[in-house]
Structure formats: C-alpha cells, structure tokens
N, C-alpha and C positions, 0 to 999 in steps of 0.2 A: 621544614620547622621553622618556628619563628626565633628572632633573637630578641630576648627581653634584658633589660639592663639588670646585672649583677644575677644572672641566671645562666645555667650552661646553654650552649649554643651547638647548632648542628650545621655541619659544613659537608658538603657531598664529595668534591674532587678538587684538588688543585692541579691536576694535569693539564697542560695547556692546549688548546686546539685553535683553529682557525676562527677569528672573531668577524662578524658583519656588524656593522653600525648603522642603524636607520638614519637616512638623510634628513637633516633639519636646517634650515637657513637661518642665518643672523641677518636682520634687517640691514640693508644697506652693503652687503658684501657682494662681490661679483663672481662670476662663475668659476675664475680661476683663484680666487682668494677666500675660499671657505676653509673652515678649521678641520684639523685631521679627523676629529671625532664626528663632524658633522657631514662627512662626504665619504665615510667608509663603507660602502655598501658590496665591495667585493672582497674575497679573500686576500691576505698578504701576498706580495710577489713572491715567486718561487725562490727557495732558499732563505727567506725573511720569516722570523718568529714573531707573532703578534703578542704583546704583552699588554693585558687590557685591565683599566682601572675604572673606577667611578668616585665621586665624592664632591668636595667643597667646590661652590661655584667661584669662590675668590681666586682660586689659581687658574681658572680657565683660561685667561688672558697670558699667564705665563706658561702653562703647559702646552696648550694648542693653539692660542692665539684668536683674536676675534677682529672685526673692522676690516679695512680694505687697505690702510696705509700703515707705513712703519711709524711707531714701533709697535703696533698692536697687531699687525697682520700675522697669519700663520707662520710664514716665512720668517725663520730665526727664533721662533719660540723654542722653548727648552726641548720639548720632545721631537720638534722637527729639526733642531740642529743637532740632537744626539743620535736618533734613529732615522730610519727611512720614512720620508714624509708621503702623504697620500694625497695628491700624486707626488712623486719623487721630486717634482719641480719646486715643491715647497720647500727642499732644503736650501741651505745658504752657503755656499752652491752645492755642497756635497754633505752626506752625512758623516758624523764621527764614527759611528758603528753600522756598517751597512748590513748587517745580520739582523737587527731586530727593528720592530716598529712600535712605538708606544702609542696606544689608542685610549681616549679618555672620554668619559661621558660626564659632564658638568650638571649634577643633579641634585646638589646639596649634600652637606655633611652627613645627615641622618640616613637619607636614602643610600648613599654610597657605602656606609658602613654596614647597613642591612644587607645589601648585595655582596660585599665582601665576606661577612661573617656566616651567612647563610647560603652563599652560592644562588641567589635568586636575580633574575633580571629585574632591576629597578623600575617601578612605574614612574612614568614622567609625563609631563603635560604634552598636548599636541606640538608640532613642530620643533621639539627639543631632542637632541640626541639620546639614544638609549645604548646600551651594549647587550650582546648575547654571552652567555656563559662559555668559559670560566672567568671569574673576576679575580685577577692575580693582585691587586693592591687597592687601596681606598686612601682618599684624602679627607682630612678633617681639620677644622679650625678647634674643635673641642677635643682635647686629647682624652682618650679612652683609659681609664685607670682603675676602673674597678675589679670585679672578679669574673668579668666576662670571658668565656673561652669557647674554643672550637672543639668538638668532639667528633671523632670519625677519621678514617683513613685519609691522607697520610700523615696528618699532624699529630694525632693521638697514637703512640707507639706503646703499646702494654708491655709491661714486665712480664717474665714467665709466670708469675702468678695472676696475671690479668689486670694489674692496676695501672691506670694510665699514667705515664711519666711526664705529661706536659700540661701542667697547670694553666699556664698562660702562653699559648703556641702561637702568638703574633708578635712581630716585631713592630715598634713605633718610634720614629725619629721625626724631629722638627727639620724643614728644608728651607724655609723662608719665612719672613716676617712681614706683617701688613699693619696699617693703621686703620682704625674705624673711624671715618670722616662723618661728621654732622654736614652733610651737603643741603645746598638751599636753591631755591629759585629766586632770582633777584627781581622778577617782574613786579613792578609797583613798590620796591623798595629803594631807598636811598643808600647805597653802598659805599662806606667810606674808602678812600684811597687803599688803605691797606687790609681791606676785607672788614667783615663784621666781626667783632670780637664778643665772646661770651665768657663770663666768669664761671667758676664750678658751680656757684649757687644758682646762676642764671640757666645754664644748661640742664641742670637737675629739674629745676622747676618746669622747663618745656617738657622734658621727658616724663615727668610726673603728672603733666596735665595742668599745672596750677598757674603756670605763664601761658596766656592764650592769645596775645596780641603782640604785634610787631612794635606797638606804641608804648610796651610795658616800661615803666620807669626804671627797672633793673637793667634793660637792654640800652636804655639811653646813657646811664652811667657807665656801663661797660665801655661805651664807646665814646667817651669823653664829651658827653652831652649832646652828640650827634642825633638827629631824629632820624631813625631808620624808617619809619612810617608813622603818618598821622593817625592812621586807622586801618590797619590789615591784620586780619585774622592769621594766626599761625595754623598751618595745615601740616600735622606730623604724620609722616608716612612710616610705617614700621613692617617688618617681615610677617609674613602669615604663615610661611612654612617652618620646618625644623631647621634651625640655622645656627651655625657655628659663630656667625656674626653677631646674633642676638646674644649668643652666650658670652662674647667677648665684651660687649658692651655693658651688659646688665652685670657681669662679674666686676668690671670696673665700678659701677655705680654702687654696687654693694661694698666693695672694698673702701672705696672713697668717701661714702656718706653714711654707712651704716644703716641705722633704723629709719633715716630720713629717706632712704630709698627702700619703700616698702611694697614693692610690687613683684619682687622674687627675682630669681636668676634663670636665664633661657637653657636649663639643664636639658639635654637631648632626651627624647623619647623615642629611640631607635624603633619600639614596635609600632608606635604611631607612625612614624616615617614611613614603615613599611605596609601601612594600610591595615594593620593589625589592631582591632578593638582592645584598648588597655586604658586605665585610668590615668589621667595626667599626674606626673610626678609632683611631689611637693613644691620642688623648686621650678615653677613656670612662671614666666611674666604674665601678668595681668595688666594688659594696658587700658588706658583710658578708652571708653566705649567710641569716643568721637574720633579717634586717630584712624586714618584710613590704612589699609594693608595692602601688600603686593607680594606676589610669590618670587623669590631669588632676588639676589642684588640687582640683576638688570631690570627686574620688574619694578623694583623699588626707584631706581634711576630713572626709568622712563615716567614713573608718575611724578616724580619731582620735576622733571624736565616741562611736564605738560601742565603743572599747577602752579599758577602764581601764588607766591608766597609760601610755599611748601618748604619743608625741611624734613630730612630723613637720615638714616644711618646707612652708609654703605662702606666698604672696604676701599682703601686708598687706590687700588687698581680698577676698581669698577669706577670710582669717582674720575679717575684721569681719564679713562677709555670714554667716558661718556661727558667730558669737559665739563663737570659740574663744579661751581664754586664751593668751597668749604669753609665753615667757621673757623676762626683762629681762636683755638682753646687755652684757657688758663690751665696750668698743670698744678701739681702738688706743691710745687716750689714757689707759685705765684707768678710764674712766667708764663706770658702768652707766646705760643708757638704754632706757626703753621705746619700743616701736615705735610711731610716730605720724607724721602728715603732716608735722609741724614737725621731727622728728629726722631723718626721710628727707630733707626739703629741705635740711636743714643739710649732709648729707653730700655735695650736688652744688654747694654754694657754691664758685665758683672754678674748676670743672670746664670743660675746652676741647676742641674737637673734636681729636680724635686720628687722625682719617683724612685721608690726603693727597688723595684723590680728591674733586673738585669737586662732584660729585653726592651725596656721602654725608657723613653726620655720625656720629661715633661717641665716646661718652663712655666713658672708662676710670675707674671708681670701684670698685675691688675692696676697698679696705680704708682708707676715710677717716680722716683724722688729726684733724679738729676733735673737741674734747671734748664737744660737744653734739650729735654726730652719731650715727645708728643705724649699727652696722658694716655690715650685709649690705643692700645696695640695688642696683637696677638700673634701667636706663631701657628703657621700650618704644617701639618704633621702628615706623613705617609705611613700607612701600615702595610706590612708585608708578611707572608708566612714564614715560619721557620724552615719548612721543608718544602721543596718543589718537586714535582716529577719529572720535569723537563730541565736539564742542566742549562740548556740555552737560555731559559727564562731566569733562572738564577744568576748566571752570569751577566745577562743583560740588565738585570736590577742593580747588581754591583757594579757594573762598568757606568751605568746612568749616574748612581749616586756619588762614586768617586769623581767623575767628572762635573756635576753640578755643585758638589761640596768641596772641591778641591782647594786645598790652601798652600800656594797660590793654585788658581784654577789650572787643572791639567792642560798641558798644550794640546791643541788640537792638530789633525793633520793640516799639511799645507794648504789644501783647498778649502779649508774651514777657518774662518777668523773670528766666529764669535766667541765671547766671554760669557759665562754664565752669570756673574755678578752684573755685567753691563746690561745684559738682556733683562734681568729682574729690575734693575734700577730705571731703566727707560720705560718700564711698563707700571712703575708706582710701587714696586715692592721694595724691601730693605734686606739685604744679606744679614745672615745671623753672624755674631761673633765667631772667630777662627776656632776657639776652644770648643763651642758647642758643634759646628761642622766636624771637628776631628772627633768627637764623640760619636756623633751619628755615623760617621763613615766607618769607624771601628766596629760599632755594633752590627752595621748591616754585613761587613766583610766578615764577621765573626759567626753569624747565625744564618744568614741566607745562603743556602745551596741545597743539595739533595739528600743530606742526612740530617736527621734530627738530634739535636744537641740539649741534654738536660741542662737546666739553668744552674749557674755556679752557685 
C-alpha cells in the first residue's frame, strides 16, 4: 500500500527480525572503516537484536559514520557507540548496550518515511546502502505533522465496536540540529581572509537566480569592496531528490523574504519519493532551469568540489565531512555569523514544541532572531511506533534515546568514554537545548513499548 500525504497509510508488521543490509562503499573508505549500514550483509550476532531504520542523509555521519579518519569514521558514531558495531571492532572500545545493534540506510527523508510508514524496502541508487524489512524507525529533517497514519496490526488496536483507537500511532522527537550551509568552490575566486560574506538580499538573489556572477556589485559591497572575481559565473547546485534539507532552506527563504521568495517550499512528496506517481504538491520549489542538480547531500557536495565557482546548499555535517568552505551569512539581526555548532545551537535557544499532538514534537525555527545565531537551521527527527512486537526493540530504542539525549549525558560503562554531545559537535551537529531533550526522552519513555496507549 502507498503512503500519501494526509491520507491513511498501510503498514504490515512491526515485529523485528534479522536484517541484512546491502554492501555499498563510500569513496575513500578502507576495508576496516566502513559504516555499519554499508557492511551489514550478515545477520546480527547471536543474542543481539537488530533495530533497523532509514531516512535523512543529514544524520548519516552522526548515526553510522563516513570517511576513514576521526571524527567522521564509523568508530565512535552514535549507533556504534551505543550498540554493537558491525563488525564489533567499530565500537569505541566497547558498546554501551551489547544486546542491540542499530542499522541505518541513508536514503533521504522522503524515502525513509515511505519505508517506515508502509514497511517497504526503500529504492536506492547503485552503490548505496539499503535495508530489508522490517523498518523500526525513520529519520527526517521535515517533521511529519499532518493527518498521516498507519493502519493495521499491531499499531491500530480496535475497540470492541471495531473503531481504531490510534489516529496518529507514531512517535516523533527531535534528536539533533544542523545548519544549512551555502558551500562553495573557491577555484577562481579571491576569498577574503574571513571568508565570503553574503547579505540576506544577496543570498536570496543567488538562490532566486537573479544574481549570476561572482562579480556582482552586491557581492562586492557585502565584502567591503573586495573583488571576489572579475568575471566568474555562479553555478548553483541544488538537490534533485525529495529532501528535508531543501525543505529547511526554502522554509527559511519563505519566512525571511515572503513574496520575494516566489519559488515555493520544498514540501515532501512521500508518494513520489517511493516511486508512486502522484502530482507535485503545491508547495514545491521550482528552481531556475540553469541550476545544476545532484541527488543527496553527498552528491551536491561532490558536484561543488568538482565545479569551479559553484555554490550549493548542504547540511553542516556534510559540509564538514567534505571540507567545503561555507559562506558567512547575514542573519535577521543584521549580524554575519559563520556556521558552527555554537551558532546553530544559539538559533534554538527558547524554541518550544509547536505540535499539539501528544505523540509528536515539532520545532519551528525558520528565521532566528538572536544576533549570535546562524540564520538557516533545522532539527532532525526520529519517528518510532507506539507499539512494538519485540520488547527488546522497544527497550533498545528507549535506552538509545536516554543515552543520546541525556541531560547531562548518561554515564557510559567504564570501557566507553564517548559523550553523545561531543560526538555530535565533532561531526558538525549541534545538541538541542536541554528542555527539548527532556521532552523528547519523556515522550519516548511514555509511549515506546509493547502496549498501545491511547493519546491523552
């Protein structure tokens, strides 16, 4: 059955079975430093329960790790620090919970949500990790907050009269925040010592397609009269796939500029992400035809790195992992701030839950007002079920969230020295405020188990 926005969903089963994940290589990785999701071609070790998920590429570096060296290598990533690594040598040096292994396919928010809601194997490009059923969680940079629902056992528990008790039977919590960087290739450009600065009007013009050359007078004015280039066309690279990163960027542009940003918002089309024919939703970004495109954050990063004068949008973790230079953007207060875990965290100070549903948390920070905040940010969310058939899965999920979002971080066993906040910061992410972490942990501890609970 297909998952359509604002329509009923069908989901087959949430009992947990052994997962196998297709092997895919990340360019530059050695045989001993591949990510968990990319090397899992065998069942989990005896006595270890596999908890399988799919979704946003923004958290791939945090969840399973990429690259070959610290801090981006799989060893020490969130999933390899908490559960059993694959192989176990990826633990740093031992797992916090030796009874579970988390396995994740970085396939994009839309594809991951489709897999989670429909229990379908997500279609992925060649050489990219995939997962087999069942899918126990999904990650998304675009919070799901409509009337989507899952119908069928075990999440929908009918009353004696046959009426489903569970109108929104999934849990949604934010776990980390990222910034959306405008990363660029400096080849052929004269980059000032502090980096290239772009005012709000200028980066809007570049993304609208009205500023097309690095010699534009607006760019020169933003940089104190410095000539960035005598004549270098700007090559804008955008995402071609269904992307929470696009949603975060376009939501900011709409909030910050109103009708001046007239190209739409990257609202998710889950049906399209799953390969199901469906008209585009009204809120879809219509980019200028001359913009180049690439699939996934990694694809955009690669195209930027190989195209002189290119600029494109990637999340802060992808930017850091690819050693890309990023524009210093002007925020709503008029301050120019570089992208960093600190400036991203500053944007979420005072953020509160904007979702009225008891099972979901939604943060709306589309144009932060603090002078020390980076202007384009988003939170990444994990979605879980209300009820799992396997208590080991439910307990593993709760244990992971209580560790990752602990306030302060939950002490690890003596042989584990990793701190979830430090892991995140080292990889370009920003921890959420403690108040949000506490709300997320409470919600997961309340609902995620083997018994359905009606919404309060």
